[in-house]
C-alpha positions in Angstrom: 0.5 -4.0 -29.8 -2.3 -1.5 -30.3 -4.3 0.9 -28.1 -7.6 0.6 -26.3 -10.1 3.3 -25.4 -11.9 3.2 -22.1 -14.1 5.6 -20.2 -13.3 6.4 -16.6 -15.7 8.5 -14.6 -17.0 9.9 -17.9 -13.6 10.7 -19.3 -12.3 9.0 -22.4 -8.8 7.6 -22.0 -6.6 6.0 -24.6 -3.8 3.7 -23.5 -1.7 0.9 -25.0 -3.2 -2.6 -25.0 -2.2 -4.5 -21.8 -2.4 -1.5 -19.5 -4.3 -1.8 -16.3 -7.2 0.3 -15.2 -4.9 2.0 -12.7 -2.4 2.9 -15.4 -5.3 4.2 -17.6 -6.6 6.3 -14.7 -3.1 7.8 -14.1 -2.8 8.6 -17.9 -6.2 10.4 -17.6 -5.2 12.4 -14.5 -7.7 10.4 -12.3 -6.5 9.4 -8.9 -7.1 5.9 -7.5 -5.6 5.2 -4.1 -3.3 2.3 -3.7 -0.8 1.1 -1.1 0.8 -2.0 -2.6 1.4 -0.9 -6.2 4.9 0.0 -7.4 4.9 1.6 -10.8 6.8 -0.6 -13.3 6.6 -3.8 -11.3 4.0 -6.6 -11.6 1.0 -5.9 -9.3 0.3 -7.9 -6.3 -3.3 -6.8 -5.6 -2.7 -7.1 -1.8 -4.2 -4.0 -0.3 -7.5 -3.9 -2.3 -8.0 -0.2 -1.7 -7.7 0.5 -5.4 -11.1 -1.3 -6.2 -13.3 0.3 -8.8 -16.7 -0.5 -10.4 -16.7 -1.8 -14.0 -20.0 -1.9 -15.9 -21.1 -5.5 -16.4 -19.1 -6.9 -13.5 -20.9 -8.2 -10.5 -18.0 -7.5 -8.2 -15.6 -4.7 -7.7 -12.3 -5.2 -9.3 -8.7 -4.3 -8.3 -7.7 -1.6 -10.7 -4.0 -2.3 -10.3 -4.2 -5.8 -11.9 -7.3 -5.6 -14.1 -6.5 -5.0 -17.8 -8.2 -2.2 -19.6 -10.3 -3.4 -22.5 -11.8 -1.6 -25.4 -15.0 0.2 -24.5 -14.8 -0.5 -20.8 -16.8 1.8 -18.5 -15.1 2.3 -15.2 -16.4 4.2 -12.1 -13.9 5.1 -9.3 -16.1 7.0 -6.9 -19.5 5.3 -6.8 -21.2 4.9 -3.3 -20.3 1.2 -3.5 -16.7 1.9 -4.2 -16.4 4.5 -1.5 -18.1 2.3 1.1 -15.8 -0.6 0.3 -12.7 1.6 0.5 -13.8 2.9 3.9 -14.1 -0.6 5.3 -10.7 -1.6 3.9 -9.1 1.5 5.4 -10.8 0.8 8.7 -9.5 -2.7 8.7 -6.0 -1.5 8.1 -6.3 1.0 10.9 -7.2 -1.9 13.2 -3.8 -3.4 12.7 -2.0 -0.1 12.5 -1.3 0.3 16.2 1.6 2.7 16.2 1.6 5.9 18.2 1.0 8.2 15.3 -0.5 10.9 17.6 2.9 11.6 19.0 4.8 11.1 15.8 6.1 14.3 14.3 6.1 12.7 10.9 2.5 11.4 11.1 1.5 13.7 8.1 3.6 11.4 6.0 1.4 8.4 6.9 -0.5 7.6 3.7 -3.0 5.5 5.6 -4.0 8.3 8.0 -4.2 10.8 5.1 -6.5 8.4 3.2 -8.6 7.8 6.4 -9.0 11.6 6.7 -10.0 11.9 3.0 -12.6 9.2 3.3 -13.7 10.5 6.8 -12.9 7.1 8.5 -13.0 7.4 12.2 -11.7 5.0 14.9 -12.0 1.3 13.9 -15.2 -0.4 15.1 -13.6 -3.8 15.0 -12.6 -5.5 18.3 -9.2 -7.1 18.3 -8.4 -9.3 21.3 -4.6 -9.0 20.9 -3.6 -5.8 19.1 -0.4 -6.1 17.1 2.3 -4.2 18.9 6.0 -4.4 18.4 8.7 -2.2 20.0 10.5 0.1 17.6 13.9 -1.2 16.5 16.6 1.4 16.7 19.8 -0.7 16.3 20.3 -0.2 12.5 21.9 3.2 11.9 20.2 3.4 8.5 16.6 2.1 9.0 14.3 2.6 12.0 11.7 -0.2 12.0 8.3 0.1 13.8 6.2 -2.8 12.8 3.3 -1.6 14.9 2.7 0.9 12.0 3.0 -1.8 9.3 -0.2 -2.6 7.3 1.3 -5.6 5.5 1.0 -4.0 2.0 4.2 -5.9 1.2 5.5 -2.9 -0.8 8.9 -2.9 1.1 9.3 -6.6 0.4 8.7 -6.1 -3.3 11.0 -3.1 -3.5 13.7 -4.9 -1.7 13.4 -8.0 -3.9 12.6 -6.6 -7.3 14.3 -3.1 -7.2 17.2 -3.5 -4.8 17.7 -7.2 -5.6 18.7 -7.8 -2.0 16.0 -10.1 -0.7 16.4 -8.9 2.9 12.7 -8.7 3.7 9.9 -11.3 3.4 6.6 -12.2 5.1 6.7 -14.5 8.1 4.0 -16.3 10.0 0.3 -16.6 9.1 -3.0 -14.9 9.7 -3.1 -12.0 12.2 0.5 -13.0 13.3 1.8 -12.2 9.8 4.6 -9.6 9.7 7.5 -8.4 7.6 10.6 -10.2 8.8 14.3 -10.1 8.1 15.9 -13.5 7.8 14.3 -15.9 10.4 12.6 -13.0 12.2 15.8 -11.4 13.3 16.9 -7.9 14.0 17.5 -5.7 11.0 21.3 -5.6 11.3 23.8 -3.7 9.2 25.1 -7.1 7.9 21.7 -7.7 6.4 20.6 -4.2 5.5 22.8 -1.1 4.9 22.0 2.2 3.3 20.1 1.7 0.1 17.0 3.0 1.9 14.7 1.8 -0.9 12.3 0.2 1.6 11.9 3.6 3.4 11.2 5.3 0.1 8.3 2.9 -0.6 6.8 2.4 2.9 3.4 4.3 3.0 3.0 4.4 6.8 6.3 5.2 8.4 6.8 1.7 9.6 10.3 2.0 8.0 11.9 5.4 8.4 15.3 7.1 8.7 16.6 7.2 12.3 16.4 10.7 13.8 20.1 11.3 13.7 20.3 11.0 9.9 16.9 12.2 9.0 16.9 15.1 6.6 
């Protein structure tokens, strides 16, 4: 397998053939935001916040799953890209109904940090029934607050493909979709113990260490 040369934001980057645009950007020291991507695993393209503009393409493309090809011209910060990312972040904030204002670890919420970077204010979209779930404190290893979940599925993928435990999955459909354990049961110690890999990959604090063992 050979290499390909692409130009990202005016910078020439050389990567191995089969690499994605996101991987090429990382190799060139160019930051593209993403929520659902886990390095080394197959991309899902769920969050769409990693969209970029490619010369010759009528639509924006997801950089996490679009292969880099020889001579490709990629732009990561055009007005069109920035405007699209703002709308995506705003939509995520609409479903992110956790009380981050009173959360001492809110600075660890990647969604709020990205909203600040892109100057995204309060969501303009009206939701008749906001998603709200009481925080689950019964598991001594994992505190789960699905009100903060943005359904990036990163925890599901980490649990399945890295931990090989298959504890988490997506349940229901549409706006009722949520990350569930088993048949939408409590996250008990019988199902989930102390590997903590889901916490490591959660970008919003929906999964966190309980206060008593937090370090």
